[in-house]
A tleap script that builds the chain and sets N, CA, C and O, in Angstrom:
source leaprc.protein.ff14SB
mol = sequence {
  NMET ALA ILE GLY PRO GLY ILE TYR ASP GLU
  PHE CYS THR ALA VAL ARG GLU HIE THR GLY
  ALA ALA ALA VAL ILE LEU ILE VAL ILE GLN
  GLY ASN ARG GLY GLY GLY PHE SER CYS GLN
  ALA PRO LEU GLU ILE GLN PHE ALA LEU PRO
  LYS ILE LEU ARG THR LEU ALA GLU SER ILE
  GLU ILE ASP LEU ALA ARG PRO PRO CGLN
}
set mol.1.N position { 0.855 -1.165 0.000 }
set mol.1.CA position { 0.000 0.000 0.000 }
set mol.1.C position { 0.903 1.230 0.000 }
set mol.1.O position { 1.877 1.308 0.749 }
set mol.2.N position { 0.564 2.167 -0.838 }
set mol.2.CA position { 1.365 3.387 -0.924 }
set mol.2.C position { 1.218 4.227 0.341 }
set mol.2.O position { 0.165 4.241 0.979 }
set mol.3.N position { 2.259 4.900 0.676 }
set mol.3.CA position { 2.245 5.813 1.824 }
set mol.3.C position { 1.924 7.215 1.305 }
set mol.3.O position { 2.452 7.634 0.275 }
set mol.4.N position { 1.073 7.925 2.005 }
set mol.4.CA position { 0.713 9.284 1.616 }
set mol.4.C position { -0.507 9.313 0.721 }
set mol.4.O position { -1.008 8.271 0.297 }
set mol.5.N position { -0.983 10.521 0.438 }
set mol.5.CA position { -2.203 10.657 -0.350 }
set mol.5.C position { -2.016 10.211 -1.794 }
set mol.5.O position { -0.960 10.410 -2.395 }
set mol.6.N position { -3.075 9.601 -2.337 }
set mol.6.CA position { -3.084 9.199 -3.739 }
set mol.6.C position { -3.752 10.268 -4.584 }
set mol.6.O position { -4.184 11.297 -4.065 }
set mol.7.N position { -3.836 10.026 -5.889 }
set mol.7.CA position { -4.390 11.032 -6.791 }
set mol.7.C position { -5.897 11.220 -6.616 }
set mol.7.O position { -6.442 12.235 -7.049 }
set mol.8.N position { -6.566 10.273 -5.999 }
set mol.8.CA position { -8.001 10.388 -5.745 }
set mol.8.C position { -8.296 10.560 -4.255 }
set mol.8.O position { -9.415 10.304 -3.810 }
set mol.9.N position { -7.309 10.986 -3.492 }
set mol.9.CA position { -7.457 11.063 -2.041 }
set mol.9.C position { -8.581 11.989 -1.603 }
set mol.9.O position { -9.265 11.705 -0.620 }
set mol.10.N position { -8.786 13.106 -2.326 }
set mol.10.CA position { -9.860 14.012 -1.910 }
set mol.10.C position { -11.231 13.368 -2.039 }
set mol.10.O position { -12.139 13.699 -1.277 }
set mol.11.N position { -11.400 12.449 -2.995 }
set mol.11.CA position { -12.663 11.728 -3.131 }
set mol.11.C position { -12.830 10.719 -1.997 }
set mol.11.O position { -13.931 10.521 -1.483 }
set mol.12.N position { -11.734 10.093 -1.619 }
set mol.12.CA position { -11.747 9.167 -0.486 }
set mol.12.C position { -12.149 9.922 0.785 }
set mol.12.O position { -12.958 9.432 1.573 }
set mol.13.N position { -11.588 11.097 0.976 }
set mol.13.CA position { -11.939 11.926 2.129 }
set mol.13.C position { -13.414 12.289 2.102 }
set mol.13.O position { -14.096 12.204 3.123 }
set mol.14.N position { -13.912 12.696 0.932 }
set mol.14.CA position { -15.318 13.090 0.812 }
set mol.14.C position { -16.253 11.933 1.161 }
set mol.14.O position { -17.244 12.131 1.863 }
set mol.15.N position { -15.949 10.741 0.684 }
set mol.15.CA position { -16.782 9.571 0.981 }
set mol.15.C position { -16.727 9.253 2.469 }
set mol.15.O position { -17.758 8.992 3.089 }
set mol.16.N position { -15.528 9.273 3.040 }
set mol.16.CA position { -15.387 8.973 4.466 }
set mol.16.C position { -16.170 9.969 5.307 }
set mol.16.O position { -16.892 9.574 6.223 }
set mol.17.N position { -16.035 11.255 5.005 }
set mol.17.CA position { -16.738 12.273 5.778 }
set mol.17.C position { -18.252 12.210 5.567 }
set mol.17.O position { -19.015 12.340 6.524 }
set mol.18.N position { -18.690 12.013 4.326 }
set mol.18.CA position { -20.117 11.971 4.010 }
set mol.18.C position { -20.809 10.774 4.661 }
set mol.18.O position { -21.954 10.874 5.104 }
set mol.19.N position { -20.108 9.649 4.715 }
set mol.19.CA position { -20.703 8.432 5.273 }
set mol.19.C position { -20.451 8.264 6.762 }
set mol.19.O position { -21.082 7.426 7.405 }
set mol.20.N position { -19.531 9.055 7.319 }
set mol.20.CA position { -19.175 8.893 8.722 }
set mol.20.C position { -18.443 7.586 8.987 }
set mol.20.O position { -18.442 7.082 10.110 }
set mol.21.N position { -17.821 7.042 7.948 }
set mol.21.CA position { -17.145 5.744 8.046 }
set mol.21.C position { -15.846 5.845 8.843 }
set mol.21.O position { -15.197 6.891 8.883 }
set mol.22.N position { -15.490 4.741 9.469 }
set mol.22.CA position { -14.196 4.651 10.151 }
set mol.22.C position { -13.065 4.499 9.142 }
set mol.22.O position { -11.928 4.891 9.403 }
set mol.23.N position { -13.393 3.922 7.984 }
set mol.23.CA position { -12.370 3.680 6.970 }
set mol.23.C position { -13.013 3.651 5.592 }
set mol.23.O position { -14.176 3.279 5.434 }
set mol.24.N position { -12.231 4.049 4.605 }
set mol.24.CA position { -12.662 3.984 3.208 }
set mol.24.C position { -11.481 3.503 2.372 }
set mol.24.O position { -10.348 3.950 2.550 }
set mol.25.N position { -11.770 2.592 1.468 }
set mol.25.CA position { -10.790 2.149 0.481 }
set mol.25.C position { -11.395 2.480 -0.879 }
set mol.25.O position { -12.506 2.049 -1.186 }
set mol.26.N position { -10.686 3.224 -1.672 }
set mol.26.CA position { -11.170 3.624 -2.988 }
set mol.26.C position { -10.214 3.085 -4.043 }
set mol.26.O position { -9.013 3.352 -4.005 }
set mol.27.N position { -10.758 2.331 -4.974 }
set mol.27.CA position { -9.972 1.820 -6.096 }
set mol.27.C position { -10.599 2.390 -7.359 }
set mol.27.O position { -11.780 2.167 -7.623 }
set mol.28.N position { -9.816 3.122 -8.140 }
set mol.28.CA position { -10.299 3.714 -9.379 }
set mol.28.C position { -9.579 3.029 -10.535 }
set mol.28.O position { -8.351 2.945 -10.560 }
set mol.29.N position { -10.365 2.542 -11.491 }
set mol.29.CA position { -9.829 1.873 -12.672 }
set mol.29.C position { -10.226 2.702 -13.894 }
set mol.29.O position { -11.409 2.956 -14.118 }
set mol.30.N position { -9.259 3.113 -14.662 }
set mol.30.CA position { -9.460 3.918 -15.873 }
set mol.30.C position { -10.239 5.194 -15.569 }
set mol.30.O position { -11.153 5.555 -16.309 }
set mol.31.N position { -9.884 5.868 -14.495 }
set mol.31.CA position { -10.501 7.150 -14.170 }
set mol.31.C position { -9.938 8.269 -15.023 }
set mol.31.O position { -9.007 8.064 -15.802 }
set mol.32.N position { -10.519 9.474 -14.869 }
set mol.32.CA position { -10.055 10.595 -15.692 }
set mol.32.C position { -8.649 11.058 -15.309 }
set mol.32.O position { -8.041 11.849 -16.030 }
set mol.33.N position { -8.136 10.577 -14.196 }
set mol.33.CA position { -6.743 10.857 -13.803 }
set mol.33.C position { -5.890 9.599 -13.897 }
set mol.33.O position { -4.756 9.568 -13.417 }
set mol.34.N position { -6.440 8.573 -14.513 }
set mol.34.CA position { -5.766 7.280 -14.568 }
set mol.34.C position { -6.254 6.402 -13.431 }
set mol.34.O position { -7.226 6.739 -12.755 }
set mol.35.N position { -5.596 5.296 -13.221 }
set mol.35.CA position { -5.949 4.394 -12.136 }
set mol.35.C position { -5.357 4.870 -10.826 }
set mol.35.O position { -4.341 5.565 -10.806 }
set mol.36.N position { -5.991 4.496 -9.745 }
set mol.36.CA position { -5.466 4.908 -8.452 }
set mol.36.C position { -6.082 4.138 -7.304 }
set mol.36.O position { -7.089 3.447 -7.461 }
set mol.37.N position { -5.464 4.270 -6.160 }
set mol.37.CA position { -5.870 3.594 -4.941 }
set mol.37.C position { -5.683 4.562 -3.797 }
set mol.37.O position { -4.634 5.195 -3.675 }
set mol.38.N position { -6.703 4.681 -2.953 }
set mol.38.CA position { -6.581 5.524 -1.777 }
set mol.38.C position { -7.204 4.799 -0.601 }
set mol.38.O position { -8.249 4.161 -0.731 }
set mol.39.N position { -6.565 4.900 0.528 }
set mol.39.CA position { -7.061 4.259 1.741 }
set mol.39.C position { -6.920 5.231 2.896 }
set mol.39.O position { -5.852 5.795 3.131 }
set mol.40.N position { -8.015 5.414 3.609 }
set mol.40.CA position { -7.988 6.208 4.831 }
set mol.40.C position { -8.582 5.331 5.920 }
set mol.40.O position { -9.781 5.050 5.919 }
set mol.41.N position { -7.749 4.906 6.835 }
set mol.41.CA position { -8.180 3.975 7.865 }
set mol.41.C position { -7.237 4.051 9.059 }
set mol.41.O position { -6.042 4.307 8.906 }
set mol.42.N position { -7.792 3.823 10.258 }
set mol.42.CA position { -6.917 3.723 11.427 }
set mol.42.C position { -5.979 2.525 11.275 }
set mol.42.O position { -6.249 1.596 10.513 }
set mol.43.N position { -4.881 2.569 12.012 }
set mol.43.CA position { -3.851 1.543 11.896 }
set mol.43.C position { -4.386 0.127 12.099 }
set mol.43.O position { -3.988 -0.792 11.384 }
set mol.44.N position { -5.282 -0.057 13.066 }
set mol.44.CA position { -5.787 -1.422 13.310 }
set mol.44.C position { -6.578 -1.946 12.114 }
set mol.44.O position { -6.555 -3.146 11.840 }
set mol.45.N position { -7.271 -1.071 11.403 }
set mol.45.CA position { -7.985 -1.508 10.198 }
set mol.45.C position { -6.994 -1.752 9.071 }
set mol.45.O position { -7.169 -2.691 8.294 }
set mol.46.N position { -5.965 -0.934 8.964 }
set mol.46.CA position { -4.948 -1.156 7.937 }
set mol.46.C position { -4.304 -2.532 8.089 }
set mol.46.O position { -4.039 -3.210 7.096 }
set mol.47.N position { -4.055 -2.939 9.322 }
set mol.47.CA position { -3.474 -4.272 9.547 }
set mol.47.C position { -4.446 -5.379 9.143 }
set mol.47.O position { -4.015 -6.466 8.757 }
set mol.48.N position { -5.754 -5.117 9.226 }
set mol.48.CA position { -6.761 -6.115 8.862 }
set mol.48.C position { -7.051 -6.124 7.358 }
set mol.48.O position { -7.702 -7.047 6.869 }
set mol.49.N position { -6.586 -5.127 6.624 }
set mol.49.CA position { -6.921 -5.008 5.206 }
set mol.49.C position { -6.584 -6.228 4.354 }
set mol.49.O position { -7.426 -6.620 3.546 }
set mol.50.N position { -5.435 -6.844 4.474 }
set mol.50.CA position { -5.169 -8.014 3.629 }
set mol.50.C position { -6.241 -9.091 3.783 }
set mol.50.O position { -6.703 -9.650 2.788 }
set mol.51.N position { -6.636 -9.382 5.008 }
set mol.51.CA position { -7.673 -10.399 5.215 }
set mol.51.C position { -9.021 -9.929 4.669 }
set mol.51.O position { -9.742 -10.705 4.041 }
set mol.52.N position { -9.360 -8.672 4.904 }
set mol.52.CA position { -10.615 -8.120 4.393 }
set mol.52.C position { -10.661 -8.205 2.873 }
set mol.52.O position { -11.675 -8.611 2.306 }
set mol.53.N position { -9.574 -7.828 2.213 }
set mol.53.CA position { -9.536 -7.843 0.753 }
set mol.53.C position { -9.547 -9.262 0.190 }
set mol.53.O position { -10.154 -9.508 -0.852 }
set mol.54.N position { -8.881 -10.197 0.871 }
set mol.54.CA position { -8.937 -11.603 0.421 }
set mol.54.C position { -10.360 -12.130 0.503 }
set mol.54.O position { -10.831 -12.795 -0.420 }
set mol.55.N position { -11.047 -11.838 1.600 }
set mol.55.CA position { -12.432 -12.284 1.779 }
set mol.55.C position { -13.322 -11.668 0.702 }
set mol.55.O position { -14.175 -12.352 0.137 }
set mol.56.N position { -13.133 -10.404 0.422 }
set mol.56.CA position { -13.905 -9.729 -0.614 }
set mol.56.C position { -13.642 -10.357 -1.981 }
set mol.56.O position { -14.579 -10.601 -2.742 }
set mol.57.N position { -12.375 -10.620 -2.294 }
set mol.57.CA position { -12.021 -11.234 -3.582 }
set mol.57.C position { -12.668 -12.608 -3.725 }
set mol.57.O position { -13.190 -12.939 -4.789 }
set mol.58.N position { -12.638 -13.402 -2.669 }
set mol.58.CA position { -13.270 -14.728 -2.710 }
set mol.58.C position { -14.773 -14.607 -2.937 }
set mol.58.O position { -15.350 -15.387 -3.694 }
set mol.59.N position { -15.405 -13.643 -2.292 }
set mol.59.CA position { -16.838 -13.423 -2.461 }
set mol.59.C position { -17.175 -13.017 -3.897 }
set mol.59.O position { -18.169 -13.477 -4.459 }
set mol.60.N position { -16.355 -12.163 -4.479 }
set mol.60.CA position { -16.564 -11.754 -5.872 }
set mol.60.C position { -16.433 -12.954 -6.800 }
set mol.60.O position { -17.252 -13.136 -7.701 }
set mol.61.N position { -15.405 -13.775 -6.583 }
set mol.61.CA position { -15.212 -14.964 -7.430 }
set mol.61.C position { -16.398 -15.913 -7.333 }
set mol.61.O position { -16.836 -16.457 -8.347 }
set mol.62.N position { -16.918 -16.117 -6.144 }
set mol.62.CA position { -18.077 -16.996 -5.949 }
set mol.62.C position { -19.289 -16.422 -6.686 }
set mol.62.O position { -19.991 -17.145 -7.393 }
set mol.63.N position { -19.528 -15.128 -6.518 }
set mol.63.CA position { -20.663 -14.495 -7.188 }
set mol.63.C position { -20.555 -14.594 -8.704 }
set mol.63.O position { -21.549 -14.861 -9.380 }
set mol.64.N position { -19.357 -14.381 -9.243 }
set mol.64.CA position { -19.174 -14.429 -10.688 }
set mol.64.C position { -19.278 -15.848 -11.252 }
set mol.64.O position { -19.586 -16.025 -12.430 }
set mol.65.N position { -19.024 -16.849 -10.421 }
set mol.65.CA position { -19.089 -18.240 -10.875 }
set mol.65.C position { -20.526 -18.758 -10.931 }
set mol.65.O position { -20.802 -19.767 -11.580 }
set mol.66.N position { -21.438 -18.064 -10.249 }
set mol.66.CA position { -22.850 -18.488 -10.262 }
set mol.66.C position { -23.454 -18.223 -11.626 }
set mol.66.O position { -23.172 -17.206 -12.260 }
set mol.67.N position { -24.297 -19.159 -12.074 }
set mol.67.CA position { -24.985 -18.908 -13.351 }
set mol.67.C position { -25.977 -17.755 -13.196 }
set mol.67.O position { -26.576 -17.593 -12.133 }
set mol.68.N position { -26.153 -16.956 -14.246 }
set mol.68.CA position { -27.109 -15.839 -14.167 }
set mol.68.C position { -28.524 -16.361 -13.930 }
set mol.68.O position { -28.894 -17.433 -14.407 }
set mol.69.N position { -29.294 -15.593 -13.195 }
set mol.69.CA position { -30.677 -16.016 -12.898 }
set mol.69.C position { -31.654 -15.278 -13.768 }
set mol.69.O position { -32.861 -15.498 -13.665 }
savepdb mol mol.pdb
quit
């Protein structure tokens, strides 16, 4: 994970403040500034991120493997 603000950091801040979230992870793919990643989270959540992201990836794979209804 990159240290310091990313190119979309102000959007990450806006989402975090608007939602009152403890943490926000923003991944932008082919955005108008290119691709980027921004994370604003307390240290304890940052340490949990690898597990959180693995669980999310597994869930996405399971959902995509299901036949359309």
